[in-house]
C-alpha positions as CSV (number, residue, x, y, z in Angstrom):
1,X,-0.6,18.2,12.7
2,X,-2.4,14.9,12.8
3,X,-4.4,14.2,15.9
4,X,-6.7,11.4,14.9
5,X,-4.7,8.4,13.8
6,X,-5.8,4.9,13.0
7,X,-2.2,3.6,12.8
8,X,1.0,4.1,11.1
9,X,4.5,3.8,9.8
10,X,7.5,1.6,9.5
11,X,10.7,1.1,7.8
12,X,13.4,-1.5,7.6
13,X,15.9,-3.1,5.4
14,X,18.0,-6.2,5.1
15,X,20.1,-8.0,2.6
16,X,18.5,-11.0,1.1
17,X,19.0,-14.2,-0.9
18,X,16.9,-14.7,-4.0
19,X,15.2,-17.5,-5.7
20,X,15.2,-16.4,-9.4
21,X,16.9,-13.0,-9.2
22,X,19.0,-10.8,-6.9
23,X,17.0,-8.5,-4.6
24,X,18.0,-4.9,-5.1
25,X,15.6,-2.6,-3.3
26,X,12.2,-2.2,-1.8
27,X,9.4,0.4,-1.8
28,X,8.4,0.3,1.9
29,X,5.9,2.4,3.8
30,X,8.4,5.2,4.6
31,X,8.0,6.4,0.9
32,X,4.6,7.9,1.8
33,X,4.6,10.9,4.0
34,X,1.0,11.0,5.4
35,X,0.6,7.4,6.1
36,X,-0.7,4.9,8.7
37,X,-0.1,1.2,9.1
38,X,-2.0,-1.5,10.9
39,X,-1.9,-5.3,11.4
40,X,-5.3,-7.0,11.0
41,X,-5.8,-10.6,12.1
42,X,-9.1,-12.3,11.5
43,X,-9.9,-15.7,13.0
44,X,-13.6,-16.6,12.8
45,X,-15.3,-13.7,14.4
46,X,-12.3,-12.6,16.4
47,X,-10.4,-9.5,15.2
48,X,-7.0,-8.4,16.4
49,X,-6.0,-4.9,15.4
50,X,-2.5,-3.5,16.0
51,X,-2.0,0.2,15.4
52,X,1.4,1.9,15.1
53,X,1.5,5.6,14.9
54,X,3.9,8.1,13.2
55,X,2.8,10.9,15.4
56,X,5.1,14.0,15.2
57,X,5.0,16.8,17.7
58,X,4.4,17.1,21.4
59,X,3.1,13.8,22.8
60,X,0.7,15.8,24.9
61,X,-1.2,16.5,21.7
62,X,-1.5,12.8,20.8
63,X,-5.0,11.3,20.7
64,X,-6.3,8.1,19.2
65,X,-10.0,7.3,18.8
66,X,-11.1,4.0,17.4
67,X,-14.7,2.7,17.3
68,X,-15.1,-0.8,18.7
69,X,-18.1,-3.1,18.9
70,X,-17.9,-3.8,22.7
71,X,-16.4,-2.7,26.0
72,X,-12.8,-4.1,25.9
73,X,-11.4,-5.8,29.0
74,X,-7.9,-5.1,30.3
75,X,-6.6,-8.3,28.9
76,X,-7.8,-7.3,25.4
77,X,-5.4,-4.5,25.2
78,X,-1.6,-4.5,25.1
79,X,1.4,-2.6,23.9
80,X,3.8,-4.3,21.4
81,X,7.2,-3.5,19.9
82,X,7.6,-1.6,16.6
83,X,10.0,-4.3,15.2
84,X,6.9,-6.4,14.3
85,X,5.9,-3.7,11.8
86,X,9.5,-3.3,10.6
87,X,9.8,-7.0,9.9
88,X,6.5,-7.2,8.0
89,X,7.0,-4.1,6.0
90,X,10.5,-5.1,4.9
91,X,9.3,-8.6,3.9
92,X,6.2,-7.7,1.9
93,X,7.1,-4.3,0.3
94,X,7.1,-4.0,-3.5
95,X,10.6,-5.0,-4.7
96,X,13.1,-4.4,-7.4
97,X,15.0,-7.5,-8.6
98,X,17.9,-7.8,-11.0
99,X,18.9,-10.5,-13.5
100,X,22.0,-11.0,-15.6
101,X,22.0,-12.1,-19.3
102,X,24.2,-14.9,-20.3
103,X,26.9,-14.3,-23.0
104,X,25.7,-16.4,-26.0
105,X,29.3,-16.5,-27.2
106,X,30.5,-18.4,-24.1
107,X,29.4,-21.6,-22.4
108,X,28.9,-20.3,-18.9
109,X,26.2,-18.7,-16.8
110,X,25.9,-16.6,-13.7
111,X,24.9,-18.5,-10.5
112,X,21.6,-17.6,-8.9
113,X,21.6,-16.2,-5.4
114,X,19.9,-17.2,-3.7
115,X,4.6,-5.7,26.7
116,X,5.4,-4.5,28.5
117,X,2.1,-4.3,30.4
118,X,1.1,-2.4,33.6
119,X,-1.8,-2.8,36.1
120,X,-4.7,-0.5,35.7
121,X,-4.6,2.7,37.8
122,X,-7.0,2.9,40.7
123,X,-10.1,5.1,40.6
124,X,-9.4,8.6,42.2
125,X,-11.5,11.6,43.0
126,X,-10.5,13.1,39.7
127,X,-11.9,10.1,37.9
128,X,-15.2,10.4,39.8
129,X,-15.4,14.1,38.8
130,X,-14.5,13.2,35.2
131,X,-17.2,10.6,35.0
132,X,-19.9,13.0,36.3
133,X,-18.9,15.6,33.7
134,X,-19.0,12.9,31.1
135,X,-22.5,11.8,32.1
136,X,-23.7,15.5,31.9
137,X,-22.8,15.4,28.2
138,X,-24.3,12.0,27.4
139,X,-21.0,10.2,27.7
140,X,-20.4,7.1,29.8
141,X,-16.9,6.0,30.8
142,X,-17.3,2.2,30.6
143,X,-13.8,1.3,31.6
144,X,-10.4,2.8,32.1
145,X,-6.9,1.3,32.0
146,X,-3.2,2.3,31.9
147,X,-1.3,0.1,29.5
148,X,2.4,0.8,29.0
149,X,2.7,4.5,28.2
150,X,-1.0,5.0,27.4
151,X,-4.1,6.0,29.4
152,X,-7.1,4.3,27.9
153,X,-10.8,4.9,28.2
154,X,-13.7,2.9,26.8
155,X,-16.6,5.3,26.1
156,X,-20.1,5.1,25.0
157,X,-22.2,8.2,24.0
158,X,-25.7,9.2,23.2
159,X,-24.9,12.0,20.8
160,X,-21.8,13.1,18.9
161,X,-21.6,16.8,19.8
162,X,-21.5,16.0,23.6
163,X,-18.8,13.3,23.0
164,X,-16.7,15.8,20.9
165,X,-17.1,18.5,23.6
166,X,-16.2,16.2,26.4
167,X,-13.1,14.9,24.6
168,X,-11.9,18.4,23.8
169,X,-12.6,19.6,27.3
170,X,-10.5,16.8,28.8
171,X,-7.4,17.5,26.7
172,X,-8.0,15.2,23.7
173,X,-6.8,17.2,20.7
174,X,-9.5,16.3,18.1
175,X,-10.9,18.4,15.3
176,X,-13.9,20.7,15.8
177,X,-15.6,18.8,12.9
178,X,-15.2,15.4,14.6
179,X,-18.9,15.1,15.5
180,X,-19.7,14.6,11.8
181,X,-17.8,11.3,11.7
182,X,-18.6,10.3,15.3
183,X,-22.3,10.4,14.8
184,X,-22.7,7.3,12.5
185,X,-20.7,5.2,15.0
186,X,-22.9,6.3,17.9
187,X,-26.0,5.5,15.9
188,X,-24.6,2.0,15.3
189,X,-24.2,1.5,19.0
190,X,-20.4,1.3,18.9
191,X,-18.1,2.1,21.8
192,X,-15.0,4.2,21.5
193,X,-11.5,3.1,22.4
194,X,-9.8,6.4,23.4
195,X,-6.1,6.8,24.0
196,X,-3.7,9.6,25.2
197,X,-0.2,9.5,26.5
198,X,0.6,9.1,30.2
199,X,3.7,11.3,30.4
200,X,5.0,9.7,33.6
201,X,4.7,6.2,32.3
202,X,6.4,7.2,29.0
203,X,9.3,8.7,30.9
204,X,9.6,5.6,33.1
205,X,9.4,3.2,30.1
206,X,12.7,4.6,28.6
207,X,11.2,4.7,25.1
208,X,11.6,7.8,23.0
209,X,8.7,7.0,20.6
210,X,5.2,5.8,21.1
211,X,4.8,2.0,20.8
212,X,2.0,0.3,18.8
213,X,-1.2,-0.6,20.6
214,X,-3.0,-3.9,20.0
215,X,-6.7,-4.6,20.8
216,X,-8.8,-7.7,20.3
217,X,-12.6,-8.1,20.1
218,X,-15.3,-10.4,18.7
219,X,-17.6,-9.1,16.0
220,X,-19.4,-10.6,13.0
221,X,-18.4,-7.5,11.1
222,X,-14.9,-7.5,9.6
223,X,-14.2,-3.9,9.0
224,X,-11.8,-1.1,9.6
225,X,-13.1,2.4,10.6
226,X,-11.2,5.0,8.6
227,X,-13.6,7.9,8.6
228,X,-12.3,9.3,11.9
229,X,-8.8,9.5,10.3
230,X,-10.3,11.8,7.7
231,X,-11.9,14.2,10.1
232,X,-9.0,16.7,10.0
233,X,-7.3,15.6,6.8
234,X,-6.7,18.2,4.1
235,X,-6.0,15.7,1.4
236,X,-5.4,12.0,0.8
237,X,-3.7,9.6,3.2
238,X,-2.0,6.3,2.6
239,X,-2.6,3.2,4.7
240,X,-0.8,-0.1,4.6
241,X,-2.8,-3.1,6.0
242,X,-1.0,-6.3,6.9
243,X,-3.7,-8.9,7.2
244,X,-3.5,-12.5,8.4
245,X,-5.9,-15.4,8.2
246,X,-5.9,-19.2,8.4
247,X,-7.3,-19.6,4.9
248,X,-6.6,-17.1,2.2
249,X,-6.5,-13.6,1.0
250,X,-8.3,-10.7,2.7
251,X,-10.2,-8.5,0.1
252,X,-12.3,-5.4,0.4
253,X,-16.1,-5.9,0.0
254,X,-17.3,-2.3,-0.5
255,X,-14.5,-1.1,-2.7
256,X,-12.6,-2.9,-5.5
257,X,-9.5,-4.8,-4.7
258,X,-7.1,-4.5,-7.6
259,X,-3.4,-5.3,-8.4
260,X,-0.8,-2.7,-9.3
261,X,1.2,-3.4,-12.5
262,X,3.8,-6.1,-11.7
263,X,6.6,-8.2,-13.2
264,X,7.5,-5.3,-15.6
265,X,10.9,-4.9,-17.1
266,X,12.3,-1.4,-16.6
267,X,15.6,0.4,-17.5
268,X,18.7,-0.1,-15.4
269,X,19.0,3.5,-14.4
270,X,15.8,3.1,-12.3
271,X,17.9,1.2,-9.7
272,X,19.0,4.5,-8.2
273,X,15.5,6.0,-8.2
274,X,13.3,3.0,-7.2
275,X,11.5,4.9,-4.4
276,X,10.3,7.8,-6.7
277,X,9.6,5.2,-9.4
278,X,7.2,3.2,-7.2
279,X,5.6,6.4,-5.7
280,X,4.8,7.6,-9.3
281,X,3.7,4.2,-10.4
282,X,1.3,3.9,-7.5
283,X,-0.1,7.4,-8.0
284,X,-0.7,6.7,-11.7
285,X,-2.4,3.4,-11.0
286,X,-4.5,5.1,-8.3
287,X,-5.7,7.7,-10.7
288,X,-6.4,5.1,-13.4
289,X,-8.7,3.2,-10.9
290,X,-10.7,6.3,-10.1
291,X,-8.9,7.0,-6.8
292,X,-11.2,4.6,-4.9
293,X,-9.7,1.2,-5.1
294,X,-7.7,-0.9,-2.6
295,X,-4.4,-2.2,-4.0
296,X,-3.0,-5.7,-3.4
297,X,0.8,-5.5,-3.0
298,X,1.6,-9.0,-1.5
299,X,-0.2,-12.3,-0.9
300,X,1.5,-15.5,0.1
301,X,1.3,-18.5,2.4
302,X,3.7,-17.7,5.3
303,X,3.0,-20.6,7.7
304,X,6.2,-20.8,9.8
305,X,6.5,-24.6,9.3
306,X,6.1,-24.2,5.6
307,X,9.6,-24.6,4.0
308,X,8.6,-23.5,0.4
309,X,9.0,-20.1,-1.2
310,X,7.2,-17.2,0.6
311,X,8.3,-14.7,-2.0
312,X,10.3,-14.5,-5.3
313,X,12.8,-13.0,-4.5
314,X,12.6,-12.4,-0.8
315,X,13.9,-9.1,0.6
316,X,15.1,-10.7,3.8
317,X,14.5,-13.6,6.1
318,X,10.8,-14.3,6.8
319,X,9.2,-13.1,10.0
320,X,9.8,-15.5,12.9
321,X,7.0,-17.4,14.7
322,X,7.3,-15.0,17.7
323,X,6.7,-12.0,15.4
324,X,3.5,-13.6,14.0
325,X,2.4,-14.3,17.6
326,X,3.1,-10.7,18.5
327,X,1.0,-9.6,15.5
328,X,-1.9,-11.7,16.8
329,X,-1.6,-14.5,14.3
330,X,-1.0,-17.1,16.9
331,X,-3.4,-19.9,16.3
332,X,-2.6,-21.7,19.6
333,X,-1.8,-25.4,20.1
334,X,-4.0,-26.5,17.2
335,X,-1.7,-24.5,14.8
336,X,-2.9,-24.0,11.3
337,X,-1.9,-22.2,8.1
338,X,-1.1,-18.5,8.0
339,X,-1.9,-16.5,4.9
340,X,-0.5,-13.0,4.6
341,X,-2.2,-10.2,2.6
342,X,-0.7,-6.7,2.2
343,X,-3.1,-4.0,1.0
344,X,-2.4,-0.4,0.2
345,X,-5.2,2.2,0.2
346,X,-4.9,5.9,-0.5
347,X,-8.1,7.4,0.8
348,X,-9.8,10.8,1.1
349,X,-13.2,12.0,2.2
350,X,-14.5,12.5,-1.3
351,X,-13.4,9.0,-2.6
352,X,-13.8,6.8,0.5
353,X,-17.0,7.9,2.2
354,X,-17.4,4.5,3.9
355,X,-15.3,2.5,6.3
356,X,-13.5,-0.4,4.8
357,X,-15.4,-3.7,5.0
358,X,-13.3,-6.9,4.4
359,X,-13.9,-10.5,3.8
360,X,-11.7,-13.6,4.2
361,X,-11.6,-15.5,0.9
362,X,-10.4,-19.0,0.0
363,X,-8.1,-17.5,-2.7
364,X,-4.5,-18.6,-2.0
365,X,-3.0,-17.4,-5.3
366,X,0.4,-15.9,-4.6
367,X,1.1,-12.4,-5.7
368,X,3.8,-9.7,-5.2
369,X,4.5,-6.3,-6.7
370,X,8.0,-6.6,-8.3
371,X,9.9,-4.8,-11.0
372,X,12.8,-6.3,-13.0
373,X,16.2,-5.0,-14.1
374,X,18.2,-7.1,-16.6
375,X,21.9,-6.4,-17.0
376,X,23.4,-7.0,-20.4
377,X,25.8,-9.8,-21.1
378,X,29.5,-8.9,-20.7
379,X,32.6,-10.0,-22.7
380,X,33.2,-10.6,-26.4
381,X,29.9,-10.5,-28.3
382,X,31.4,-10.6,-31.8
383,X,30.1,-14.0,-32.7
384,X,26.9,-14.3,-34.8
385,X,24.8,-15.3,-31.8
386,X,26.3,-12.3,-29.9
387,X,25.3,-9.9,-32.6
388,X,21.8,-11.4,-32.7
389,X,21.7,-10.8,-28.9
390,X,22.8,-7.2,-29.2
391,X,20.1,-6.5,-31.8
392,X,17.5,-7.9,-29.5
393,X,19.0,-5.9,-26.6
394,X,18.6,-2.8,-28.7
395,X,14.9,-3.3,-29.1
396,X,14.4,-4.6,-25.6
397,X,15.8,-1.4,-24.1
398,X,13.3,0.6,-26.3
399,X,10.5,-1.5,-24.8
400,X,11.9,-0.9,-21.3
401,X,11.7,2.9,-21.8
402,X,8.1,2.5,-23.2
403,X,7.2,0.5,-20.1
404,X,8.8,3.2,-17.8
405,X,6.8,5.9,-19.5
406,X,3.5,3.9,-19.3
407,X,4.0,3.0,-15.6
408,X,5.1,6.4,-14.3
409,X,4.5,9.1,-16.9
410,X,8.2,10.0,-16.8
411,X,9.6,11.9,-19.8
412,X,11.9,9.5,-21.7
413,X,12.9,11.8,-24.5
414,X,16.3,12.5,-22.9
415,X,16.9,8.8,-22.2
416,X,17.2,7.6,-25.7
417,X,21.0,7.2,-25.2
418,X,20.1,4.2,-23.1
419,X,19.1,2.5,-26.3
420,X,21.7,4.0,-28.6
421,X,24.6,2.9,-26.4
422,X,24.0,-0.7,-27.5
423,X,24.8,0.3,-31.2
424,X,28.5,0.9,-30.3
425,X,29.0,-2.8,-29.6
426,X,27.4,-3.9,-32.9
427,X,29.1,-4.4,-36.2
428,X,28.5,-1.7,-38.9
429,X,26.4,-4.2,-41.0
430,X,24.1,-4.8,-38.0
431,X,23.7,-1.1,-37.2
432,X,22.6,-0.3,-40.8
433,X,19.6,-2.6,-40.5
434,X,18.3,-1.2,-37.3
435,X,15.0,0.8,-37.2
436,X,14.4,3.4,-34.5
437,X,12.4,2.1,-31.5
438,X,8.9,3.5,-31.1
439,X,8.3,5.7,-28.0
440,X,5.0,6.5,-26.5
441,X,5.5,10.3,-26.5
442,X,3.1,11.9,-28.9
443,X,4.8,13.6,-31.9
444,X,4.4,17.4,-32.5
445,X,2.5,16.7,-35.7
446,X,1.1,13.7,-37.6
447,X,3.6,11.3,-39.0
448,X,3.8,10.3,-42.7
449,X,1.6,7.2,-42.4
450,X,-0.8,9.0,-40.0
451,X,-1.0,12.0,-42.4
452,X,-1.8,9.7,-45.4
453,X,-4.6,8.0,-43.3
454,X,-6.1,11.3,-42.4
455,X,-6.1,12.5,-46.0
456,X,-7.7,9.3,-47.1
457,X,-10.4,9.5,-44.5
458,X,-11.2,13.1,-45.5
459,X,-11.4,12.1,-49.2
460,X,-13.8,9.3,-48.4
461,X,-16.0,11.6,-46.4
462,X,-16.0,14.2,-49.2
463,X,-16.9,11.6,-51.8
464,X,-19.8,10.3,-49.6
465,X,-21.2,13.8,-49.1
466,X,-21.0,14.6,-52.9
467,X,-22.8,11.3,-53.7
468,X,-25.6,12.1,-51.3
469,X,-25.9,15.6,-52.7
470,X,-26.2,14.4,-56.3
471,X,-28.7,11.7,-55.3
472,X,-30.8,14.2,-53.6
473,X,-30.9,16.5,-56.6
474,X,-32.0,13.7,-58.9
475,X,-34.8,12.5,-56.6
476,X,-38.4,13.1,-58.0
477,X,-40.5,15.6,-56.2
478,X,-43.5,14.1,-54.3
479,X,-46.5,15.9,-52.9
């Protein structure tokens, strides 16, 4: 059961128009089981952090602990609606797009598609007793608020074991090992934003799930504390970061920011398995990068007043200005550009020992993770141009299978019929001239050319050794 969460979740879907192809499917955050999701807005030294949780279980066991640089005021905290995360995830998720080949025997072509907020609870005798107990353990309650369905404390502490013991003693379900990750934050003089559910307020709100929490603060450091989220983790966790700035991309400073493979042509049958396809593609890319890189999945100018493309193709209508404002990307009366970066990080204690540190860059190059299906031309293809097209289609499908294997590691041996079915539409003369496509699977033994090369190399080595032996035997003896 997860009890320390930085943020989480979302899902969504919508039909879409397309610019250069038809949108088919998306690989959104719901593909990943142990996941979190946040919205991160950076404007100068102001950071706005929105955290959505996918907590499962009794809400009495929910606890959220986030290090913050200062004591937050009541107006710095609010509850927002989950639809903001849904809209952003649906819009920026890796996507599958399909195109249609033209029939070269015909002169036509397919058309292109195109807070609730509540006043803080008054101090009670229980609060006074709670504060005295906290002070005895080196913990100071700097502020307390009730916001929506959450009771919130801002804490400072002098040592980590006392803070951990106080939290556990007051009903915060955190791991016994939490002091190991709390200690560096205490030594850095950070405060702690601590949240648990107010059951009465949750019942009164009418909501069946916990809503996202948003906080804002000023700090010259632009970072995301993830070590607390690993305190009770038994493996790796996925986190999606939706980042907004006025200028350009957000990139990680202390870990590499890399791109997943994109714009790859893959077989048509992947359409029904796009979710597993992207999960396996990401896992393979993650291993290739040493399991300690941050992946860029989307980067684009999304200024609401900007009428140009914001994706290619889009998976739905762009988020509305009110959704950007709810996310914290509301630049006020002066307005300004809005640049959206989606980052995906899979982290574990052995691979990400540090919190994520970010920087705002001037890089406005557009990027999106997308994968392409191309449907074959339909109709009569008996003309010479049509037969040329079928021959190219035959080899193209071989390349698509190779790409699929390289991206995901899937076994394609049983999928060769995907290539061979093109032969049935070709004339007998054309079929005779075809050579078998090359597949990346290693053969059981060396092929003919490979065997010849191995024999030749062995003969050269044998000749060289014999020459050296003879030369040594003829060399004069010296004292």
